[in-house]
N, C-alpha and C positions, 0 to 999 in steps of 0.2 A: 101230402099237400097240406092237410090240416095241421100236422106237426110243424111244418115249416112256417105256416102262418102264425101258429102259437109262439114259435121261437122269435120271429121278427117283431112280435108285439111286446116282447119282454123289454123293459127299460134298460138303457145302457148300464145303469148302476147295478141292476140285478145280474146282468150278464157278467159284469166285472167281478161281482161277489162270487158267482159260480166258478169263474176261472181261478180266482185266488184260493177259494176253498178247495178246488180240485188239486191244485199244485201242492198246497199245504197238506192235504189229506194223503196224497201220494207219497210225500216225503215221510210223514209220520207213519203211515201204514207199512212202508218198507222196513222201518226200524223196529216198531213196537206193535203195530196193529192199531185198530181203533179209528182209522181214517173215515169210516162211515159215520162216525159221530159228528163230523164236520159236514159231509156231503148230504146226508139224509135231511137234517134240519133246513139246510139251505134250499134243497129241492122242494121241501114242503112249503117254504116261504115263497117260492116262485108261483104257487097256485096249482101245481099238479096234484091229481088225486093220489091217495096213499098207495094204491096198488101200482100205479104208474111210477111213482117215486121210487118204490123198491126195484122195479124192473129197469128203470133208467139208471139208477145208482149201480145196479149190477152190470149194466153195459159199460159204464165209465170205469167201475172198479176192475173189470176184466182186463182193461188196458194196463192199469197200474200193477195188478198182481202178476200179469205176464212178464212185464219188464223186471220186476223185483225177483220173481222166481227164476227167470233166465239168468239174471246176474249172479244169484247165489249158486245156481247149477254150474255155471261156467267156472266159478271159483271152487268147484268140487265140495260145496257145502250142502249138497242134496244128492242122494242116490236114489233114482227112480226104482231100480231093481229091489233095493232093500225095503222101500216103503210102498211096494205095489199093492198090498192089502189095504193100506191107508187110502191110496188113490181110488181103488174100486169102491170101498165102503163110503168114502166121502162123496163120490159121484152119485151113488144111490141115495144117500141121505139128503143131499142138496136137491135132487129132483123131487123126492117125496115132500120135502119141506115147501118147495115152491108150489106144487100142486095143491097142497093142503091150505096154504095161506090164500090162494085164489078164491077159496070158498068162504072166507071170513069177511063179514061186513066191514066197510071202510071205517065207520065210526068206532067200531070195536077194535079194529086194527090200530088206530091212533092211540088207544088206551093200552094195548098190549105191548107195543114196541118198547116204551120206556122201561117196562118191567124186565124184559129180556136183557136190555142193555145194562140195567142195574145189577142183575145177578152176575153178569160177566165182569162188570167193573169191580164189584166187591170181592169176587173170588181172586181176580188178578191183584187187587190192592193188598189183600191180606195173606196171599201165598208167599212163603219165604223163598227168595231167589238166591242161589249160591253162585258166586262168580267163578269158583274153582272146580266146577263139576267136570266130569270126564270129557275128554276130547274124542273118545271112541264111540262107535255105534254099539248099542246093547247086543247081547247074545241072542241069536235066533232060537226061539223055542216056542212051545204052545202058549205060554203066558204072554209072550211078546205079541204073538199073532192075535190073541184075544183082545189085548189092549188096543192094537192098531184098528181092528174091526170096530170095536165099541166106540173108540174115540172118533173114528171117521164118520160113523153113522150119526152120532150125536151132534158133533160140530158141523158136519155137512148139512144135517137137517136144520140146525139153527141158522146157518148162513142162508139156506134157501128160504126159510120162513121169515127171518128178520134181517140179520146181516151185521148191524153195527157192533163192533167189538170182537168180531170173530177172530181176527188176526191175533189180538191180545190173548184171547182165550186159548188159541192154539199154542201160543208161546208158553204160557204158564203151565198148561197141561203137559207139554213136551218136557218141561223141566221136572215136573212132578213124576210123570210116568217112566221116563227113560233116563233121567239124571244126565242129560246132555248139558254142555255149556251153553250159554245164552246165544252165542253166534250160530251154532249148529241148530239150536231150537228155533231160532228165527228163520233159518234157511228152510226147515221143514214147514214152518208155519206159513211162510210166503207161498211155497209151492202148493200146499194143500188148499190155501185160500184161492189160488188160481183155479184149481180143479173144481172146487165148489162153485166158484163164480161162473165158470164157463158152462157147467151143466145147468145151474140155476137160470142163467141167462137164456139158454136154449128153451127152457120151459116157459119163461116169461115171454119170449118172442112168440112162441106157439100160442100162448094165451092172449096175446095182443096188448101186453102191459109195458111197452117200451116206447119212450119218445126218443127216436134216433137222433134228431137234430141236437137236442140238449145233451144226450148221452155221449155222442161222438165228440162234441166240443169239450166236455169235461174230461173225456177219456184221454185226449191228447195231452192235456195239462197234468192229469193224474200220472200218465206215463213218464212225463218229464220229471215230476216230483219223485216218483218211485226210483227212477234212474239215479237221481242225486242222493236219495235216502239210502238206497242199497249200497252204493259205493262208500258213503260215509260210515255206515255200520261195519262194512268189511274192513275199511281202512283203520278205524279207531277202536273197533272191538268192544269188549265188555264194558270198559270204563265209559264209553260213549252211550252204549245201548241202555244200560241199567238206569241212569238218571232220566233219560228220555222216556223209557218205559214207565217208570214210577210217576212221572208227571202226567203222562197220558191216562193211566188208569185212575189217578187221583181226580183228574178232570172228569172222567167218566162217572165216578161216584158222586162228585159234586153236582154234575148236571142232573143226575137222577133225583138227588135230594131236592134240587130247585124245582124240577118239574112236578115232584110229588107233593111238596109242602108249601112252596112259595106262590103257586098259581091257583 
């Protein structure tokens, strides 16, 4: 009841911005990741506390990541059996990250979030991306398994702890670790993003840090944006994904610089 009263007290302009940001974030997230860089600041500007912002954003993001991951899976660009260790470790990491962030003071959390976003942005921006990488999945061996577990734990933890930029970080690390082409790397990224979102969301709900009214509204438009973005990525391939990806990570880096030095 409190959540609903808070929602109806939001001005029409704020609701409109939430809707537009959600659709744009879903579209961008399905292609390159980084949609949280739009939704988290907008949610903070609506007056929600930082912990509730993270939980509400996770609810909305789960809608979008589900739609994007399902679309890539349906086009056979993600194999759950091959990436099962990534799925398990991502789920564990996301749950741990969410539990730990719940113990951090809200004021400190506001200061920490831009730092995590910045590291993700800079890594993505300066990592060399190759358009002609292999169209095949890597060979299954102990090294691959170690990579999957380590990557899943680290990025799952980050998504549960903070979130913004996780999809972009998944994409660039897939390119670096497995030498996939960017379309396959994006399919894995979207699917792992959904896994970390759903487990992190469960923890946020348990902890009471979700505004369902706002999260569900944004979730619907995130899902619509993700549907459009995933189909655009699959239809137009590398030539479309690479410039969008570059623009997104560049904006991530610029936003961090602005937050750090201009304010």
